N, C-alpha and C positions, 0 to 999 in steps of 0.2 A: 503493499498500501502507498503511497507518495504521501510526505506529509504534508498538510494545510502549508506549511510558512514555501513550499519550494514556492507552490502553487495556487498561492493568496491576491495576487496581482493581477491574475488572468480568468477569475470568475467571471469578472462582463466581461469579459469576453469572448468565454464559453456560451455564457446564456441567451448571448448576441447572437451569436455562432448559428445554436439553437435555432433560434426564433426568424433569424433568415431565410432556415427550412419550412415553416409556420408556426402559428401562432398555438400556442399550446399554456398548462399551470405548472402552478411548483410540482406538485408530486412528480409531475408527467415526466419534467425536465428532469427534477431529479434522478429519478429509476431511471432514464438518456446518458443520463453521464457515466450514470456506475455501471450503462449493460456497455458501452462503444470502450472503459475501458477496463472493460473487466472485474468490475470490482476494486482494480487499483486506485481510481481515485472517487468518495464516496462525499458529495459537498453537502456537509451538515444546513438544515433549515432556516439556523438562523443567520446563516453566514448565505445561503441565497437571498433570503428574503429583503436582510440590509443590501442585499447587490439588488436586490427590485426595487427598493425605498429610491438608492441611488442614480440608478437608470433612467427612472423615472423623474426624477428633478432635471435630469442632468435633458431633458425630455429625450431619451432614444427608445424609449418601452410606450405602449400604454398601455393600459388595461383596464375589462368593463365584466362585464359580470357572464358570466354561463347556465351553463345547467343545474340544476341541485341535485343532490348524489349523496344520500345517507343523511338526507337532514341540516346539509353546505351548500352550500353554495361556491360555485365553483371561480374563482377567480381566474381571468385568459390573459396572458401579455401579450403585444402584441410589438414587433421590432417597426421601429417608423423610420423616412424617411435619413433621415438629422446620425437614427443611431446606424440603417446602412454604410452611414459613410462615414462614422468611426465607429465601425468596423474592418473596414476596409482600411484603416489608415492601420488600426494594430492589427491587421494581417500580416502585413508591411511591415509593423515592428515583429513581429515574432519572428519572422523569417532572416531577420537582421539579431535577435537575438541566441537563432538557434544558432547563427553559423560563427557567432560569436564563444558563447558557451561552449560549442564544438570543438575550435578550434583552444580553446587552452581546456576545455575537461578533455578532452576527446569524444570523439562521436565513434560512431559506427567502425568505422577502417582505424581504429590505432589500436 
């Protein structure tokens, strides 16, 4: 499992990346992260909802009420155009970060 300290700065990017594929709600997004990483990273609920608040405040996502399940109304999240532009910047930043880390720590070929 990955230490949350190592990956903390990318939670917003992870969520935006998943939302770029379609609107979703918190539990489903956390499930997708867990499945896509083969359980190597499990985002904490408090971490995820703090990210939603931050992303909404910056105008990167919006939310809307969804269907009622088990007595609770789901909140769905949607990426905005501003969020898509930010995600594009973060993806470019990641490519550079990955190159730097691979050069300093070692990539697959070291």
